[in-house]
C-alpha positions in Angstrom: 0.1 0.0 -0.2 1.3 3.3 -1.2 1.7 5.9 1.9 -0.6 8.9 0.6 1.0 12.3 -0.4 -1.1 14.5 2.7 0.8 11.9 5.1 4.2 12.7 3.8 2.8 16.7 3.3 2.0 16.7 6.9 5.2 14.6 8.6 7.7 17.2 6.7 9.7 16.9 3.6 13.6 16.2 3.5 16.0 16.9 0.8 15.2 13.1 -0.7 11.6 12.6 -0.1 9.5 11.7 -2.7 7.3 14.7 -4.3 3.9 14.6 -6.2 5.2 15.7 -9.5 2.8 16.3 -13.0 0.4 13.7 -13.7 0.2 12.1 -10.2 4.0 10.6 -10.5 6.1 10.6 -7.4 9.5 12.4 -8.0 12.5 12.2 -5.8 14.9 15.3 -5.2 18.2 14.6 -5.7 20.4 15.8 -3.6 23.3 17.0 -6.1 20.7 18.9 -8.2 18.7 21.9 -7.3 15.5 21.6 -7.1 12.7 21.2 -10.2 11.9 25.0 -10.9 7.9 24.4 -10.6 8.8 23.3 -7.1 11.1 26.7 -5.9 8.2 28.7 -8.3 5.8 27.8 -5.6 7.7 28.5 -2.6 8.3 31.9 -4.4 11.5 32.5 -5.3 14.3 31.2 -8.1 17.4 29.0 -8.0 19.3 32.4 -7.8 17.6 34.1 -5.4 18.1 30.9 -3.2 21.8 30.9 -3.7 22.0 33.8 -3.0 19.9 33.8 0.5 22.3 30.5 1.5 25.2 32.7 0.7 24.1 35.2 2.8 23.3 33.5 5.6 24.6 33.8 9.1 25.8 30.2 9.6 27.4 30.1 6.2 29.0 33.6 6.7 30.5 31.9 9.9 31.6 28.9 8.3 33.7 31.1 5.3 35.3 33.4 7.7 36.4 30.0 10.2 37.4 28.5 6.7 40.1 31.7 6.2 41.1 31.6 9.6 40.5 35.4 9.7 37.9 37.2 11.9 35.2 40.0 10.2 36.9 43.5 10.7 34.6 45.3 12.4 34.4 49.3 12.1 36.7 51.4 13.7 34.9 53.3 15.6 33.2 50.1 16.8 36.8 49.2 18.3 37.1 49.7 22.0 41.2 50.4 23.6 41.0 47.9 26.3 44.6 49.4 27.2 44.3 53.2 27.6 47.6 54.7 28.5 48.0 55.9 32.1 48.9 59.4 30.9 46.0 59.7 28.5 43.8 59.7 31.1 45.5 61.8 33.5 45.7 64.6 30.5 42.0 63.8 29.8 41.0 64.2 33.0 43.2 67.3 33.6 41.6 68.8 30.7 37.9 68.1 31.2 38.5 70.0 35.2 40.2 73.1 34.1 37.7 73.5 31.1 34.7 73.1 33.8 36.7 75.1 36.4 37.3 78.1 33.9 33.9 78.1 32.9 32.6 78.4 36.4 34.9 81.3 37.3 34.0 83.0 34.5 32.1 85.0 36.0 32.6 88.1 34.5 33.1 87.5 30.9 29.8 89.4 29.8 27.4 92.5 31.6 24.7 90.1 32.0 27.0 87.2 34.0 26.4 87.1 38.0 29.2 89.4 38.7 28.7 91.3 35.3 29.1 94.7 37.3 32.8 94.1 38.1 33.7 93.6 34.8 35.1 97.2 34.3 37.1 96.9 37.2 38.4 93.7 36.0 39.2 95.9 32.6 41.0 98.4 34.5 43.2 95.3 35.8 43.8 93.7 32.4 44.9 96.8 31.2 47.6 97.1 33.8 49.2 94.3 32.8 48.6 94.7 28.9 52.6 94.7 27.0 52.4 98.6 25.6 51.7 100.3 28.9 54.6 98.5 30.4 56.7 99.4 27.6 55.8 103.1 26.8 56.6 103.6 30.7 59.9 101.8 30.8 60.9 103.8 28.0 59.8 107.2 29.3 61.8 106.3 32.2 64.6 105.0 30.6 64.5 109.3 29.0 64.2 110.7 32.1 66.8 108.8 34.0 69.9 110.6 34.4 71.4 108.1 36.7 73.6 105.1 35.1 72.6 102.9 37.7 69.2 103.7 37.0 69.6 103.5 33.3 71.3 100.0 33.5 67.9 98.8 35.1 65.5 100.3 33.3 67.3 98.9 30.2 67.2 95.4 31.3 63.5 95.8 31.8 62.9 96.7 28.7 64.9 93.9 27.5 63.2 90.9 29.7 59.7 93.0 28.2 60.8 92.3 24.7 61.8 88.6 25.6 58.5 88.1 27.2 56.6 89.2 24.2 58.4 87.2 21.6 58.2 83.8 23.7 54.7 84.4 24.8 54.2 84.4 20.9 56.1 81.8 20.0 54.5 79.3 22.1 51.2 80.6 21.6 52.1 79.9 17.9 53.2 76.2 18.6 50.4 75.4 20.8 47.5 76.9 19.4 45.2 76.6 21.7 41.6 78.2 21.1 40.6 80.7 23.9 37.7 79.5 26.0 34.0 79.6 24.2 32.8 82.2 26.5 35.2 85.0 26.4 34.1 88.2 24.8 37.4 89.4 21.9 37.0 92.8 23.4 40.5 93.2 24.2 43.0 96.4 24.1 45.2 96.2 21.2 45.1 92.7 20.1 47.3 91.4 17.8 47.0 87.9 15.6 48.6 85.7 18.0 46.3 86.9 20.6 43.6 84.8 19.4 45.2 81.5 21.0 45.0 81.7 24.7 48.1 79.4 26.0 49.9 80.4 27.8 48.6 84.0 29.3 51.0 86.8 28.4 49.2 89.0 31.3 50.3 86.2 33.6 54.0 85.8 32.3 54.4 89.5 32.3 52.9 90.0 35.7 55.2 87.4 37.7 58.4 88.7 35.0 57.4 92.5 36.8 56.9 91.7 40.0 59.9 89.9 40.8 61.9 92.6 39.2 60.6 95.0 41.1 61.0 93.2 43.9 64.8 92.4 42.9 66.2 95.5 41.9 63.8 98.5 42.8 63.9 100.1 46.7 60.3 99.8 47.5 58.7 99.9 51.3 56.7 97.2 53.0 53.3 98.0 52.0 54.3 98.5 48.3 55.9 95.1 47.8 52.8 93.9 49.1 50.6 96.0 47.0 53.2 94.7 43.6 52.3 90.7 45.0 49.1 91.5 44.4 48.5 92.9 41.7 50.5 90.1 40.0 48.2 88.0 41.7 44.9 90.3 40.8 46.0 90.1 36.7 46.2 86.6 36.9 42.6 86.4 38.5 41.3 88.7 35.9 42.0 86.5 33.0 40.1 83.8 34.3 37.4 85.7 35.8 36.8 87.8 32.6 36.6 84.7 30.5 39.8 85.8 28.6 41.8 81.9 29.7 42.0 78.8 31.5 43.2 78.3 34.4 45.7 75.7 33.5 46.9 79.3 30.5 47.4 81.3 34.2 48.9 78.7 35.8 51.7 78.0 33.8 51.9 81.5 32.7 52.8 82.4 36.2 55.5 79.7 36.1 56.7 80.8 32.7 57.2 84.1 34.0 58.7 83.0 37.2 61.8 81.3 34.6 62.1 84.6 32.8 63.3 86.9 35.0 65.9 83.9 35.8 66.8 84.1 32.4 67.1 87.6 32.4 69.3 87.7 35.2 71.7 85.6 33.7 71.8 87.7 30.5 72.1 91.2 32.6 73.5 93.4 30.3 76.2 95.9 32.1 76.7 99.2 30.5 80.1 97.7 29.8 78.6 95.2 28.2 76.0 97.3 25.9 78.8 99.7 24.9 80.6 96.7 23.5 77.4 95.5 21.7 76.6 99.3 20.0 81.0 98.8 19.1 80.3 95.6 17.5 76.9 96.8 16.0 78.8 99.6 14.4 
């Protein structure tokens, strides 16, 4: 007795099970060749589509990857750095804290800020640490001075100010760090390099001039305290006005402190100045 086709269809059909063909005859599907076209059309596909689906299946892809011995390449953005550098983590954390703290301390960046009423006073402190007033003042005092000792001190202060301008401009051009986003570019007498933030030229100049005045000028105790407080206020005003980040000012103070040591090592005496002028002529 032959089994009915319905019983075969209900029990599931394997690749070698008989199927009902045209004219009521049983046909057996071969394992080595593709199924007949009328069966593929009945399933809603054609031989080309079936082969493409088989090649795109996850099992086929995993098999091809294992057979070649290579793992599939992941996109670059999906890859994780499992062993980040300790120095990189420390620098990233320091930068994040620096930006956050600078944003919080920029209370005079605009007129509508929390301390916007103090902004004009901070701008006066800013002008007191600018390079142009210092250069103009030293040149005027050097012109009016009638003592050799005073001229020697003022001449070296002038050289120190020029050296500070050159070194700060060079570092800014190399680092190229942008100013804080909350800064307003309404500074007094700016140049092209002043669009960069690191280091703070006002901070370097304040530290350099404060050390120079305390070392080479005879000042009373209250004036010495005022000079020290002025240098601190100049650096603090840079952060309150939103001109610089905290690290810009901190590095500027350290750079100005070291610049004074360089000026002391290269101190120009009147005899040395006459010798340089003789060589120049």
